[in-house]
DRENZADO-56019 format. One line per field, with one value per residue (C-alpha): residue number from 1; residue in one letter; y, x, z. Coordinates in steps of 0.02 Angstrom, whole numbers. Layout:
<atoms>
n = NUM, ... .
res = a, ... .
c2 = Y, ... .
c1 = X, ... .
c3 = Z, ... .
</atoms>
This chain:
<atoms>
n = 1, 2, 3, 4, 5, 6, 7, 8, 9, 10, 11, 12, 13, 14, 15, 16, 17, 18, 19, 20, 21, 22, 23, 24, 25, 26, 27, 28, 29, 30, 31, 32, 33, 34, 35, 36, 37, 38, 39, 40, 41, 42, 43, 44, 45, 46, 47, 48, 49, 50, 51, 52, 53, 54, 55, 56, 57, 58, 59, 60, 61, 62, 63, 64, 65, 66, 67, 68, 69, 70, 71, 72, 73, 74, 75, 76, 77, 78, 79, 80, 81, 82, 83, 84, 85, 86, 87, 88, 89, 90, 91, 92, 93, 94, 95, 96, 97, 98, 99, 100, 101, 102, 103, 104, 105, 106, 107, 108, 109, 110, 111, 112, 113, 114, 115, 116, 117, 118, 119, 120, 121, 122, 123, 124, 125, 126, 127, 128, 129, 130, 131, 132, 133, 134, 135, 136, 137, 138, 139, 140, 141, 142, 143, 144, 145, 146, 147, 148, 149, 150, 151, 152, 153, 154, 155, 156, 157, 158, 159, 160, 161, 162, 163, 164, 165, 166, 167, 168, 169, 170, 171, 172, 173, 174, 175, 176, 177, 178, 179, 180, 181, 182, 183, 184, 185, 186, 187, 188, 189, 190, 191, 192, 193, 194, 195, 196, 197, 198, 199, 200, 201, 202, 203, 204, 205, 206, 207, 208, 209, 210, 211, 212, 213, 214, 215, 216, 217, 218, 219, 220, 221, 222, 223, 224, 225, 226, 227, 228, 229, 230, 231, 232, 233, 234, 235, 236, 237, 238, 239, 240, 241, 242, 243, 244, 245, 246, 247, 248, 249, 250, 251, 252, 253, 254, 255, 256, 257, 258, 259, 260, 261, 262, 263, 264, 265, 266, 267, 268, 269, 270, 271, 272, 273, 274, 275, 276, 277, 278, 279, 280, 281, 282, 283, 284, 285, 286, 287, 288, 289, 290, 291, 292, 293, 294, 295, 296, 297, 298, 299, 300, 301, 302, 303, 304, 305, 306, 307, 308, 309, 310, 311, 312, 313, 314, 315, 316, 317, 318, 319, 320, 321, 322, 323, 324, 325, 326, 327, 328, 329, 330, 331, 332, 333, 334, 335, 336, 337, 338, 339, 340, 341, 342, 343, 344, 345, 346, 347, 348, 349, 350, 351, 352, 353, 354, 355, 356, 357, 358, 359, 360, 361, 362, 363, 364, 365, 366, 367, 368, 369, 370, 371, 372, 373, 374, 375, 376, 377, 378, 379, 380, 381, 382, 383, 384, 385, 386, 387, 388, 389, 390, 391, 392, 393, 394, 395, 396, 397, 398, 399, 400, 401, 402, 403, 404, 405, 406, 407, 408, 409, 410, 411, 412, 413, 414, 415, 416, 417, 418, 419, 420, 421, 422, 423, 424, 425, 426, 427, 428, 429, 430, 431, 432, 433, 434, 435, 436, 437, 438, 439, 440, 441, 442, 443, 444, 445, 446, 447, 448, 449, 450, 451, 452, 453, 454, 455, 456, 457, 458, 459, 460, 461, 462, 463, 464, 465, 466, 467, 468, 469, 470, 471, 472, 473, 474, 475, 476, 477, 478, 479, 480, 481, 482 .
res = m, s, p, v, a, t, a, e, s, a, p, a, a, d, l, s, s, i, k, t, v, a, q, a, a, a, s, q, t, n, i, l, y, r, t, p, w, r, p, p, v, t, r, s, a, h, g, m, y, m, e, l, e, d, g, r, t, i, i, d, a, v, g, g, a, a, v, t, c, i, g, n, g, h, p, k, v, v, q, a, i, k, d, q, a, d, k, l, s, y, v, y, q, v, q, l, t, n, r, p, a, e, d, l, a, k, i, l, v, d, s, g, k, g, a, f, s, q, c, g, f, v, s, g, g, s, e, a, m, e, a, a, i, k, l, a, r, q, y, y, y, e, t, g, q, k, q, r, t, n, f, i, a, r, k, l, s, y, h, g, n, t, l, g, t, l, g, l, a, y, h, p, a, r, r, a, p, y, e, v, n, l, s, k, d, c, f, h, h, v, s, p, a, y, a, k, r, f, q, k, s, e, e, s, e, e, q, y, v, e, r, l, r, q, e, l, e, d, k, f, q, e, l, g, p, d, t, v, i, g, f, v, a, e, t, v, v, g, a, t, s, g, v, v, p, p, p, k, g, y, l, k, a, m, k, s, v, c, e, k, h, g, a, l, f, i, l, d, e, v, m, s, g, m, g, r, m, g, t, l, h, g, w, e, l, y, s, d, g, a, t, p, d, i, q, a, v, a, k, g, l, g, g, g, y, a, s, i, g, a, v, l, m, s, e, r, i, s, t, g, i, r, d, n, s, n, f, w, n, h, g, h, t, y, q, a, h, p, i, a, c, a, a, s, l, a, v, q, n, v, i, i, d, e, d, l, i, a, k, a, w, t, q, g, e, k, f, g, a, y, l, r, n, r, l, l, a, p, n, t, p, a, l, p, f, v, f, d, v, r, g, n, g, c, f, w, g, v, e, f, d, f, s, g, s, e, a, a, a, y, d, f, k, g, k, r, f, g, p, l, l, q, a, q, c, f, e, n, c, l, i, i, l, g, m, s, g, g, a, n, l, e, g, t, e, g, e, h, a, i, f, a, p, p, y, n, i, t, d, a, e, i, e, k, v, v, d, l, f, v, k, s, v, d, e, v, l, s, d, a, r, r .
c2 = 2302, 2450, 2453, 2482, 2485, 2382, 2358, 2214, 2333, 2511, 2541, 2588, 2772, 2753, 2722, 2864, 3034, 3065, 2968, 3107, 3239, 3195, 3156, 3357, 3403, 3273, 3361, 3499, 3382, 3344, 3160, 3002, 2952, 2745, 2758, 2771, 2943, 3106, 3054, 3179, 3323, 3315, 3461, 3414, 3294, 3264, 3089, 2969, 3141, 3172, 3360, 3353, 3525, 3500, 3507, 3345, 3274, 3077, 2954, 2840, 2665, 2570, 2703, 2733, 2584, 2509, 2630, 2791, 2702, 2818, 2955, 3086, 3257, 3177, 3355, 3232, 3168, 3325, 3414, 3304, 3330, 3504, 3465, 3375, 3483, 3609, 3530, 3420, 3358, 3248, 3174, 3035, 2868, 2801, 2945, 2992, 2913, 3020, 2982, 2968, 2822, 2721, 2776, 2682, 2544, 2507, 2488, 2380, 2254, 2246, 2241, 2051, 2013, 1920, 1862, 2017, 2077, 2229, 2325, 2410, 2547, 2582, 2705, 2579, 2402, 2363, 2396, 2335, 2163, 2198, 2220, 2036, 1961, 2040, 1990, 1832, 1843, 1912, 1804, 1643, 1737, 1776, 1640, 1495, 1421, 1499, 1386, 1427, 1543, 1500, 1575, 1468, 1592, 1541, 1579, 1726, 1847, 1988, 2081, 2217, 2336, 2314, 2169, 2074, 2077, 2060, 1894, 1830, 1840, 1769, 1901, 1876, 2022, 2138, 2025, 2024, 2180, 2119, 1947, 1938, 2035, 1923, 1795, 1613, 1520, 1586, 1607, 1475, 1456, 1344, 1382, 1488, 1429, 1475, 1365, 1429, 1405, 1275, 1188, 988, 961, 791, 877, 938, 1090, 1017, 886, 1001, 1113, 948, 950, 1124, 1052, 917, 1008, 1148, 1008, 920, 1071, 1107, 919, 988, 1099, 1053, 1071, 1171, 1274, 1369, 1555, 1522, 1532, 1691, 1723, 1880, 1808, 1877, 1927, 2086, 2136, 2000, 1893, 1994, 1976, 1802, 1721, 1553, 1404, 1346, 1284, 1334, 1465, 1316, 1213, 1306, 1346, 1176, 1133, 1281, 1227, 1074, 1126, 1253, 1384, 1552, 1603, 1769, 1856, 1990, 2113, 2296, 2273, 2139, 2240, 2366, 2332, 2313, 2119, 2164, 2153, 2242, 2095, 1999, 1843, 1842, 1805, 1657, 1553, 1468, 1531, 1543, 1674, 1737, 1750, 1902, 2024, 2147, 2332, 2448, 2557, 2548, 2617, 2744, 2765, 2880, 3025, 2969, 2859, 2732, 2536, 2404, 2245, 2163, 2053, 1872, 1844, 1708, 1847, 1970, 1844, 1775, 1985, 2045, 1898, 1906, 2093, 2181, 2288, 2275, 2267, 2362, 2534, 2696, 2882, 2911, 2760, 2797, 2978, 3093, 3157, 3005, 2926, 3049, 3043, 2867, 2849, 2968, 2878, 2720, 2840, 2847, 2704, 2653, 2792, 2783, 2592, 2567, 2405, 2331, 2465, 2398, 2240, 2261, 2418, 2262, 2142, 2269, 2273, 2123, 2082, 2223, 2205, 2023, 2043, 2199, 2069, 1904, 1962, 1848, 1963, 2056, 2110, 2030, 1881, 1764, 1821, 1859, 1745, 1742, 1925, 1879, 1956, 2021, 2188, 2341, 2227, 2140, 2085, 2048, 1920, 1902, 1764, 1765, 1566, 1517, 1511, 1655, 1772, 1753, 1880, 2006, 2094, 2189, 2234, 2145, 2234, 2158, 2187, 2221, 2370, 2423, 2436, 2527, 2642, 2631, 2684, 2844, 2913, 2900, 2966, 2803, 2753, 2550, 2447, 2345, 2214, 2040, 1886, 1813, 1677, 1538, 1505, 1623, 1750, 1776, 1719, 1838, 1987, 2051, 2219, 2264, 2387, 2461, 2574, 2659, 2585, 2716, 2725, 2753, 2637, 2785, 2757, 2609, 2610, 2719, 2648, 2452, 2580, 2635, 2483, 2383, 2543, 2553, 2336, 2368, 2499, 2389, 2255, 2354, 2443, 2253, 2200, 2121 .
c1 = -948, -908, -750, -794, -662, -657, -550, -445, -457, -377, -228, -88, -65, 141, 103, -51, -1, -211, -273, -138, -197, -376, -393, -367, -488, -601, -714, -764, -851, -1030, -1006, -1012, -899, -864, -685, -622, -565, -596, -542, -468, -572, -572, -567, -612, -553, -538, -524, -481, -368, -429, -367, -367, -409, -195, -128, -86, -175, -221, -224, -365, -378, -494, -639, -696, -738, -753, -854, -829, -799, -758, -658, -752, -780, -826, -907, -1046, -1101, -1124, -1192, -1323, -1360, -1374, -1476, -1609, -1598, -1669, -1795, -1870, -1788, -1896, -2093, -2120, -2135, -2315, -2370, -2269, -2137, -1997, -1906, -1747, -1784, -1851, -1703, -1605, -1737, -1728, -1561, -1500, -1675, -1566, -1388, -1447, -1449, -1637, -1608, -1709, -1868, -1913, -1827, -1842, -1733, -1664, -1530, -1389, -1316, -1357, -1535, -1526, -1510, -1628, -1748, -1691, -1734, -1891, -1918, -1899, -2015, -2181, -2152, -2194, -2289, -2415, -2397, -2453, -2278, -2287, -2200, -2041, -1965, -1764, -1627, -1446, -1302, -1136, -1005, -870, -984, -1058, -1217, -1271, -1276, -1442, -1502, -1594, -1442, -1317, -1411, -1427, -1217, -1110, -958, -911, -831, -963, -1118, -1039, -1121, -1301, -1297, -1426, -1548, -1502, -1613, -1573, -1766, -1737, -1545, -1424, -1263, -1155, -929, -850, -826, -644, -532, -359, -384, -504, -491, -438, -236, -317, -464, -469, -579, -725, -706, -720, -876, -979, -883, -1027, -1112, -1188, -1176, -1308, -1428, -1371, -1446, -1593, -1635, -1602, -1716, -1842, -1818, -2003, -1958, -1803, -1812, -1657, -1455, -1397, -1192, -1071, -1033, -851, -848, -784, -692, -728, -594, -501, -613, -628, -684, -789, -711, -747, -917, -970, -1112, -1192, -1187, -1240, -1420, -1437, -1462, -1613, -1718, -1718, -1804, -1893, -1798, -1701, -1536, -1496, -1348, -1282, -1153, -1154, -963, -900, -1056, -1092, -911, -799, -749, -727, -897, -1044, -1122, -1008, -1085, -1026, -872, -909, -1080, -1042, -1192, -1312, -1432, -1504, -1672, -1655, -1475, -1422, -1345, -1244, -1080, -1043, -1217, -1199, -1011, -1014, -1119, -1265, -1343, -1422, -1459, -1555, -1636, -1633, -1768, -1805, -1961, -2015, -2015, -2122, -2238, -2296, -2296, -2393, -2495, -2551, -2528, -2459, -2327, -2183, -2252, -2040, -2042, -1920, -1937, -1806, -1834, -1806, -1762, -1759, -1573, -1479, -1593, -1518, -1344, -1319, -1431, -1283, -1115, -1197, -1206, -1041, -940, -1050, -991, -817, -813, -751, -803, -672, -549, -575, -546, -397, -341, -361, -241, -103, -137, -109, 35, 145, 70, 127, 297, 333, 290, 356, 515, 662, 752, 560, 514, 340, 362, 378, 229, 98, -18, -107, -150, -307, -444, -522, -530, -519, -555, -355, -330, -189, -190, -59, 2, 103, 75, 269, 439, 496, 353, 449, 593, 436, 324, 198, 161, -7, -102, -143, -36, -211, -235, -71, -19, -194, -116, 48, 0, -93, 39, 141, -12, -119, -296, -319, -440, -322, -418, -418, -478, -581, -461, -549, -733, -701, -640, -475, -347, -272, -228, -275, -275, -416, -381, -520, -473, -553, -610, -528, -363, -211, -65, 69, -63, -46, 119, 104, -5, 59, 242, 157, 93, 231, 322, 204, 239, 429, 410, 282, 369, 559, 485, 415, 597, 640 .
c3 = -924, -804, -715, -478, -344, -216, -93, -187, -327, -286, -341, -236, -150, -173, -381, -419, -363, -422, -254, -138, -224, -262, -73, -53, -136, -79, 30, -95, -207, -199, -301, -193, -352, -385, -317, -145, -220, -321, -529, -585, -662, -882, -950, -1138, -1267, -1417, -1525, -1418, -1287, -1148, -1074, -883, -783, -732, -891, -955, -1104, -1064, -1218, -1150, -1218, -1161, -1239, -1034, -994, -1207, -1256, -1333, -1490, -1650, -1501, -1446, -1576, -1711, -1778, -1879, -1720, -1615, -1783, -1768, -1555, -1578, -1727, -1627, -1462, -1563, -1676, -1511, -1374, -1262, -1283, -1194, -1274, -1185, -1290, -1449, -1533, -1626, -1799, -1748, -1622, -1793, -1911, -1769, -1749, -1955, -1949, -1790, -1869, -2042, -1967, -1914, -2090, -2033, -1866, -1776, -1805, -1653, -1536, -1362, -1298, -1117, -1061, -1042, -1030, -853, -875, -1079, -989, -846, -989, -1118, -906, -903, -1138, -1108, -946, -1024, -1172, -1088, -999, -1137, -1229, -1104, -1029, -859, -779, -851, -707, -729, -809, -837, -840, -809, -679, -688, -800, -752, -835, -768, -567, -537, -423, -547, -686, -520, -463, -680, -651, -580, -516, -334, -270, -354, -264, -107, -39, -83, -86, 56, -76, -261, -275, -288, -336, -530, -579, -605, -633, -736, -761, -865, -1069, -1016, -1093, -1065, -889, -864, -1002, -959, -1022, -1092, -1195, -1321, -1394, -1470, -1279, -1216, -1283, -1282, -1053, -1068, -1181, -1035, -906, -1000, -1039, -845, -771, -893, -792, -632, -638, -752, -946, -945, -819, -934, -963, -1079, -1049, -1047, -1106, -1130, -1352, -1268, -1065, -1029, -882, -790, -826, -995, -1145, -1156, -1372, -1329, -1405, -1572, -1556, -1413, -1433, -1573, -1453, -1327, -1398, -1480, -1301, -1295, -1429, -1391, -1227, -1305, -1201, -1256, -1321, -1244, -1293, -1209, -1291, -1194, -1213, -1372, -1484, -1620, -1741, -1559, -1614, -1778, -1841, -1814, -1695, -1578, -1621, -1817, -1786, -1643, -1622, -1795, -1859, -1707, -1674, -1509, -1487, -1401, -1384, -1273, -1355, -1272, -1269, -1427, -1484, -1423, -1440, -1237, -1369, -1265, -1131, -1236, -1232, -1352, -1329, -1500, -1523, -1635, -1749, -1643, -1455, -1591, -1648, -1455, -1372, -1555, -1531, -1373, -1276, -1440, -1310, -1208, -1000, -972, -986, -938, -905, -1036, -1157, -1350, -1279, -1439, -1386, -1381, -1532, -1621, -1557, -1594, -1766, -1799, -1734, -1857, -1988, -1956, -1954, -2106, -2188, -2153, -2118, -1969, -1918, -2040, -2015, -1817, -1875, -1968, -1855, -1720, -1791, -1806, -1596, -1558, -1643, -1609, -1406, -1419, -1497, -1354, -1209, -1299, -1327, -1269, -1104, -1068, -900, -919, -1001, -866, -820, -977, -952, -1125, -1274, -1351, -1436, -1604, -1668, -1572, -1408, -1327, -1204, -1062, -931, -816, -668, -557, -489, -553, -453, -544, -428, -280, -326, -319, -162, -209, 4, -33, -189, -309, -517, -612, -499, -477, -671, -710, -576, -656, -840, -790, -699, -896, -961, -1021, -965, -1008, -852, -744, -652, -536, -473, -646, -637, -531, -492, -288, -401, -286, -422, -589, -623, -816, -916, -1044, -1196, -1302, -1428, -1531, -1700, -1815, -1725, -1809, -1829, -1716, -1608, -1576, -1552, -1449, -1336, -1338, -1280, -1146, -1077, -1075, -1028, -854, -824, -823, -688, -598, -598, -570, -397, -325, -368, -187 .
</atoms>
């Protein structure tokens, strides 16, 4: 999930000198930005370091939005892009295909170890999830089950910024301006799988998962089991709540309900897939063997070198369509773009050749341990407010909570801690995502920060990132102390 500025999430002016400078320059830009101010201009980048026009060097510890999995400027990827541009820059997939697309598709299908049969390409995460919705509907349309029109997703979820994906997901702040345009007829929602916030004190993890399974079963019965296309979930919730993994057994339980009623099990791994969790697919870590019928990937697929996403499908889906129309009834102008596919193919080969998924796991363990060690040390200013530190691989979240009595000693002057922290990190030349509203269903409570460093982050860089982050936390708290 990509960050978005809202009235609640904008950093405070007194903590962001960039905003002051940017506002002065705002009239000089022709771009309508996703923030109320003009972001600093980046001149160049290498690895996880961003060099700005004002002379500063910033450490990007979140890969933009969990995108740059191998960092900027890898020579093999750069060369692959140049080579492909020399050979073939564009073909329209309805008329012609291209070799990088075919080779990349084979890597993706083989990566599922039997889970996938085919894939289709798009240009990003929102497109991938929109395409997944349409592919799922096409499957039932062509296999004689046209009465299946309903999708079930989860509250506190995010699946993209199109009207279709906003309707599928349930992110209150993002939906609000477009609520009247979102379909209420075919998109339905059940509770999030967020044990730290919603598991009852008297429940075991197993009991909590069973309650969620029963809730999904009840939703199927409410809608009519034979009207449901599928259940859709992020394998690991991204920026909405801050790297929330599923409880043990949850994904398998949810798929069991889908299988019982002939519906599809659809996973969104736009943010958590392609190695981010220290496994190529997030479900390899969390699903207890339950594989998706349809899966969306993007961000780590191209690693930021090109705009690309993909939809992976099981043999069941492939066969259903192959035996009928035999084509994907969905498409875009830049689908399977040769340069994008060549860039992505090179990124995936770098990950394979340099064993970066294994490294993401190893370095992630170090990252999480050092993060906990610094934040949870006795007498640290942040300690009373650190609600949770969670993650795996190169995807980590820190959730803060200011509902306790200790919070009375601090005054954030109406601002939210997450965005304030993001702004202060930037002041200290560190990029993270600091967000709010992921701790309750209304989207009004909770503060969290997210890290998504490149899979080849070094030990020294881990310490630098965490040290700057903790420094920034301490500074925000110090500024707010009454």
